[in-house]
C-alpha positions as CSV (number, residue, x, y, z in Angstrom):
1,X,0.1,0.0,0.0
2,X,1.5,3.3,-1.1
3,X,1.6,6.6,0.9
4,X,-0.4,9.5,-0.2
5,X,1.4,12.7,-0.7
6,X,1.5,15.9,-2.8
7,X,2.9,13.8,-5.8
8,X,1.1,11.6,-8.1
9,X,2.0,9.4,-11.1
10,X,0.0,10.0,-14.4
11,X,0.9,8.2,-17.7
12,X,4.6,7.9,-16.7
13,X,4.7,11.7,-16.0
14,X,5.4,12.8,-12.4
15,X,2.9,15.4,-11.5
16,X,3.9,17.7,-8.5
17,X,1.1,19.7,-6.7
18,X,2.7,22.7,-5.5
19,X,2.0,24.1,-2.0
20,X,-0.3,21.2,-0.9
21,X,-2.8,22.4,1.8
22,X,-4.2,20.1,4.3
23,X,-7.6,20.7,5.9
24,X,-6.3,21.6,9.2
25,X,-4.5,24.7,7.9
26,X,-7.6,26.2,6.7
27,X,-10.5,27.7,8.6
28,X,-13.3,25.3,10.0
29,X,-15.9,27.1,8.0
30,X,-16.9,29.2,5.0
31,X,-18.7,32.5,5.2
32,X,-21.9,33.1,3.3
33,X,-21.6,35.5,0.3
34,X,-24.0,37.7,1.9
35,X,-24.1,38.3,5.6
36,X,-27.3,39.3,7.2
37,X,-26.8,41.7,9.9
38,X,-27.7,41.0,13.5
39,X,-28.7,44.3,15.3
40,X,-28.1,44.9,19.0
41,X,-31.3,45.0,20.7
42,X,-32.1,48.1,23.0
43,X,-30.9,48.0,26.6
44,X,-34.8,47.6,28.0
45,X,-35.0,44.4,26.1
46,X,-31.7,42.9,27.5
47,X,-33.1,40.9,30.6
48,X,-32.4,37.1,30.8
49,X,-35.5,35.2,32.1
50,X,-35.4,33.3,35.7
51,X,-33.5,30.0,35.3
52,X,-31.4,31.3,32.6
53,X,-27.6,32.4,33.1
54,X,-27.4,36.1,33.6
55,X,-24.6,37.1,31.4
56,X,-23.9,39.7,28.7
57,X,-24.5,37.0,26.0
58,X,-27.7,35.6,27.3
59,X,-29.2,39.2,28.0
60,X,-28.5,40.3,24.4
61,X,-29.8,37.0,22.9
62,X,-33.0,37.4,25.0
63,X,-33.2,40.9,23.7
64,X,-32.9,39.9,20.0
65,X,-36.0,37.3,20.6
66,X,-37.9,40.2,22.3
67,X,-37.3,43.1,19.8
68,X,-36.7,41.0,16.5
69,X,-38.6,38.0,17.0
70,X,-42.1,36.9,17.8
71,X,-44.1,35.6,21.1
72,X,-44.2,32.1,19.3
73,X,-40.3,31.9,18.9
74,X,-39.7,33.5,22.3
75,X,-41.7,30.9,24.0
76,X,-40.4,27.9,21.9
77,X,-36.9,29.0,22.3
78,X,-37.1,29.1,26.1
79,X,-38.9,25.9,26.5
80,X,-36.2,24.3,24.2
81,X,-33.5,25.8,26.3
82,X,-35.3,24.4,29.7
83,X,-35.8,20.9,28.1
84,X,-32.5,20.9,26.8
85,X,-30.8,22.0,30.3
86,X,-32.7,19.2,31.9
87,X,-31.7,16.7,29.5
88,X,-28.3,17.8,30.2
89,X,-28.7,17.6,34.0
90,X,-30.0,14.0,33.5
91,X,-26.7,12.8,31.6
92,X,-24.6,13.9,34.5
93,X,-22.3,15.5,32.3
94,X,-20.8,19.0,32.3
95,X,-22.1,21.4,29.5
96,X,-22.0,25.0,28.4
97,X,-25.1,26.2,29.7
98,X,-24.7,29.8,28.4
99,X,-23.8,28.6,25.1
100,X,-26.7,26.3,25.1
101,X,-29.2,29.1,25.7
102,X,-27.6,31.2,23.0
103,X,-28.2,28.5,20.5
104,X,-31.7,28.0,21.7
105,X,-32.6,31.7,21.4
106,X,-31.2,31.7,17.7
107,X,-32.0,28.3,16.4
108,X,-35.1,29.3,14.4
109,X,-34.2,33.0,13.7
110,X,-33.8,32.1,10.1
111,X,-37.6,31.6,9.7
112,X,-37.8,35.4,10.0
113,X,-37.3,37.6,7.0
114,X,-34.8,39.9,9.1
115,X,-32.4,37.0,9.2
116,X,-33.2,35.1,6.1
117,X,-31.1,34.7,2.9
118,X,-32.5,34.0,-0.6
119,X,-30.8,30.4,-0.9
120,X,-29.7,28.8,2.5
121,X,-32.2,26.7,4.6
122,X,-33.5,28.4,7.5
123,X,-31.1,26.3,9.9
124,X,-28.0,27.5,8.1
125,X,-29.5,31.3,8.3
126,X,-30.0,30.8,11.9
127,X,-26.4,29.4,12.6
128,X,-24.8,32.2,10.4
129,X,-26.7,35.0,12.3
130,X,-25.4,33.3,15.5
131,X,-22.0,33.1,14.4
132,X,-21.9,36.8,13.6
133,X,-23.5,37.4,17.1
134,X,-20.9,35.6,18.8
135,X,-17.9,37.0,16.7
136,X,-19.1,40.5,17.7
137,X,-18.5,39.4,21.4
138,X,-15.3,37.8,20.7
139,X,-16.3,34.4,21.6
140,X,-13.5,31.8,20.9
141,X,-13.5,30.1,17.6
142,X,-14.0,26.7,18.9
143,X,-16.9,27.6,20.9
144,X,-18.6,29.4,18.0
145,X,-18.0,26.4,15.9
146,X,-20.1,24.2,18.5
147,X,-22.7,26.8,18.4
148,X,-23.0,26.9,14.5
149,X,-23.1,23.1,14.2
150,X,-25.7,22.9,17.1
151,X,-28.1,25.3,15.2
152,X,-27.4,24.3,11.8
153,X,-27.9,20.4,12.8
154,X,-31.0,20.9,15.0
155,X,-33.4,19.3,12.5
156,X,-30.9,16.8,11.0
157,X,-31.2,13.3,12.6
158,X,-28.4,11.0,13.1
159,X,-25.5,13.4,13.5
160,X,-25.7,15.2,16.8
161,X,-25.1,12.2,18.8
162,X,-21.5,12.3,17.4
163,X,-21.0,16.0,18.0
164,X,-20.1,17.9,21.3
165,X,-22.9,17.5,24.0
166,X,-24.3,20.9,23.4
167,X,-25.3,19.9,20.0
168,X,-27.1,16.9,21.1
169,X,-28.9,18.8,23.7
170,X,-30.2,21.2,21.4
171,X,-31.4,18.8,18.8
172,X,-33.1,16.7,21.8
173,X,-34.6,20.0,23.2
174,X,-36.2,20.9,19.9
175,X,-37.4,17.3,19.0
176,X,-39.0,17.3,22.7
177,X,-40.8,20.6,22.2
178,X,-41.8,20.2,18.6
179,X,-42.6,16.5,18.4
180,X,-42.9,15.4,22.1
181,X,-40.1,12.9,22.1
182,X,-39.3,12.1,25.6
183,X,-41.9,14.4,27.1
184,X,-43.0,11.5,29.5
185,X,-39.5,11.1,30.8
186,X,-39.6,14.7,32.5
187,X,-40.8,15.6,36.1
188,X,-44.4,16.6,35.8
189,X,-43.5,19.9,38.0
190,X,-41.0,20.9,35.9
191,X,-43.2,20.5,32.7
192,X,-46.0,22.4,34.3
193,X,-43.8,25.1,35.4
194,X,-42.2,25.5,31.9
195,X,-45.2,25.4,29.9
196,X,-47.0,27.7,32.3
197,X,-44.3,30.3,32.1
198,X,-44.1,29.9,28.0
199,X,-47.4,28.8,26.9
200,X,-47.8,26.6,23.6
201,X,-50.9,28.6,22.5
202,X,-51.8,27.2,19.0
203,X,-48.1,26.1,18.9
204,X,-48.6,23.2,16.6
205,X,-50.5,24.9,14.0
206,X,-48.2,28.1,13.9
207,X,-44.6,26.4,14.1
208,X,-45.8,24.2,11.2
209,X,-46.8,27.4,9.2
210,X,-43.4,29.0,10.1
211,X,-41.5,25.9,9.0
212,X,-43.3,25.8,5.7
213,X,-42.5,29.3,5.2
214,X,-39.0,29.0,6.2
215,X,-38.5,25.7,4.0
216,X,-40.0,27.6,1.1
217,X,-38.0,30.6,1.6
218,X,-40.8,32.9,1.9
219,X,-39.8,34.0,5.6
220,X,-42.1,35.9,7.8
221,X,-41.7,39.5,8.9
222,X,-41.0,39.7,12.7
223,X,-44.3,40.4,14.5
224,X,-46.8,39.3,11.7
225,X,-50.1,37.9,12.9
226,X,-49.2,34.2,12.4
227,X,-47.1,34.4,15.5
228,X,-49.8,36.1,17.8
């Protein structure tokens, strides 16, 4: 068995590939051709909810949801976080709770026209918005990549289990809130507390409409009546 290097043999002629580059010498991601701006929310909206880590990142992420998102996505994103947080607690493993919340806050923003591109799927639009948000706050690249993967893969089965735990927790939190997967394993008092605080009013109907709009790239303006 031969060794692969930067040379190859073709028709008795030795071909040399100059300046061969391995994958680890390049950035771990490629930027979209058009970057959708993520505005900084007004200070009065930057208030983390009880049970959410109170940091600059979580306060601003909450502010983005309040000012530029919708009641449907605000409640859904918080429920996803609390389900994911409890799933993480049940594993007994350590995980990045702050990053998990920010991922939950951004995971569906690509459904909204303000954060949507013309061509990318809404999960990627959401992940790209999150990358821009985290880069603005000088979050380390490795942590940003975990967040991007978590949001980009939150509807894709079979992959999250092989990624960092935050990716898996977000995926499972979304699956629980949208499809009810694993809901019966949660303490009843926690389920009631979370749903009372972040109600599911017409959730199934409205989230289905939002998904259809996002997948069809006819994203909804923030605040439109579909979310009310």
